[in-house]
C-alpha positions in Angstrom: -32.0 -6.3 -12.9 -30.4 -3.6 -11.0 -27.1 -2.7 -9.5 -26.2 -1.0 -7.4 -21.8 -0.2 -6.5 -20.9 1.9 -3.4 -17.6 2.3 -1.6 -16.6 -0.2 1.3 -17.4 2.6 4.8 -14.6 1.4 5.9 -12.3 3.2 2.5 -9.0 2.1 5.0 -9.0 -1.3 4.5 -8.7 -0.7 0.3 -11.8 -3.1 -1.7 -15.1 -2.3 -2.9 -18.6 -3.5 -1.7 -20.4 -5.1 -4.7 -24.6 -5.3 -3.9 -26.6 -6.8 -6.6 -30.6 -6.7 -6.1 -32.2 -8.8 -8.6 -35.7 -10.1 -9.4 -35.1 -14.0 -9.5 -32.2 -16.4 -8.3 -32.4 -18.2 -12.0 -31.4 -14.2 -13.2 -28.1 -14.5 -12.6 -25.4 -17.0 -13.9 -22.2 -17.3 -12.3 -20.4 -16.5 -15.8 -22.7 -13.3 -15.7 -21.2 -12.1 -12.2 -17.7 -12.2 -13.5 -18.3 -11.0 -16.2 -19.9 -7.7 -15.4 -18.0 -7.3 -11.7 -14.4 -8.5 -12.6 -12.1 -5.6 -12.1 -8.5 -6.5 -12.9 -6.6 -5.7 -10.4 -3.1 -4.3 -10.7 0.3 -6.6 -10.2 1.7 -5.2 -6.8 5.5 -5.6 -8.6 3.8 -2.5 -10.7 3.5 -0.6 -7.9 7.0 -2.0 -6.0 8.7 -0.9 -9.6 6.7 2.8 -9.8 7.6 2.8 -5.5 11.2 2.3 -5.9 11.8 4.5 -8.7 10.6 7.9 -7.0 12.9 6.7 -4.1 15.4 6.6 -6.3 14.5 10.0 -8.4 14.8 11.9 -5.0 17.8 10.0 -3.5 16.6 8.0 -0.7 18.6 6.4 1.1 18.7 2.9 2.9 15.8 1.9 1.3 14.9 -1.2 2.0 11.8 -3.8 0.7 10.6 -6.8 3.2 7.8 -9.3 1.7 5.8 -9.6 4.6 3.3 -12.4 3.0 4.4 -15.0 5.7 4.0 -12.6 8.9 0.9 -10.5 8.8 -2.1 -9.8 6.4 -1.9 -5.9 6.8 0.7 -6.1 3.8 1.9 -8.4 1.4 5.7 -5.8 1.4 6.9 -3.1 3.3 9.2 -0.8 1.9 11.0 1.9 4.4 13.2 4.2 3.8 15.6 7.5 4.9 15.3 10.5 4.3 18.7 13.2 5.2 15.9 15.7 6.8 12.0 16.8 7.5 11.9 18.6 3.5 13.7 15.7 2.4 11.2 13.0 3.8 8.1 15.7 2.7 9.6 15.3 -0.9 10.0 11.3 -0.9 6.6 10.7 -0.3 5.4 13.1 -2.2 6.9 11.8 -5.6 5.4 8.2 -4.5 2.6 9.6 -4.1 2.5 11.7 -7.4 4.6 8.7 -9.5 2.0 6.3 -7.8 -0.5 8.2 -9.0 0.6 9.4 -12.8 0.9 5.2 -13.3 -2.5 5.0 -11.6 -1.9 3.8 -8.2 -4.0 5.6 -5.7 -3.1 5.9 -2.1 -5.5 5.0 0.3 -3.5 6.8 2.8 -0.7 9.1 4.1 0.0 10.0 7.0 2.5 11.7 8.9 3.0 14.7 6.1 2.3 17.4 9.1 6.2 16.6 11.2 7.4 14.5 8.4 9.5 12.5 10.9 7.8 9.6 9.8 5.5 9.7 6.5 3.5 6.7 5.6 2.0 6.2 2.2 -0.4 2.9 2.0 -1.3 1.3 -1.3 -3.1 -1.5 0.4 -0.5 -4.6 -0.1 2.2 -2.6 -0.1 2.8 -0.5 2.2 5.9 2.2 2.3 7.8 4.3 5.1 9.5 6.7 4.7 11.6 8.4 7.7 14.6 10.2 9.4 17.2 8.7 10.9 16.3 8.7 14.2 13.3 7.4 14.1 13.8 4.8 11.6 16.7 3.7 14.8 14.0 4.2 17.2 10.9 2.0 16.0 13.7 0.1 14.3 10.7 -1.1 12.4 13.0 -3.8 10.5 13.5 -6.1 13.8 9.4 -5.4 13.7 9.2 -7.0 10.8 11.7 -10.0 10.7 10.3 -13.4 11.3 10.3 -14.3 14.5 13.6 -16.6 16.0 12.3 -20.1 16.6 14.5 -20.5 20.1 17.0 -23.1 20.8 18.7 -22.3 17.6 
């Protein structure tokens, strides 16, 4: 049996695609497949803990953690934190990425490092926004991710 593993051409999705080719369908059982391709997922709570500690280490301000599982499929958790200057925002983002890598969590992508008014670090199920207070107020992500209120209540 020949096994070929390759990365999804859309790395921003953070998913591995597996391709398996073999002579006959009877060669592979469900047990064989599960043993060969089961990957132990890293608990999202561990990543959340690492990110929270990394933000605390560099004195992030106004840290908000939102569970958005019922609102979107993009992520399970969104963290928004503020820095006092562009240098502080960069330091926060760098520390989050570095500490996460040390703990075995590889960011899928990091955006906004050049201007450092708003840096996004994507871990797949966890997305971290590190922002200057002015950008945070302007974009008001907390309001965006709140569940819609029922009218007339």
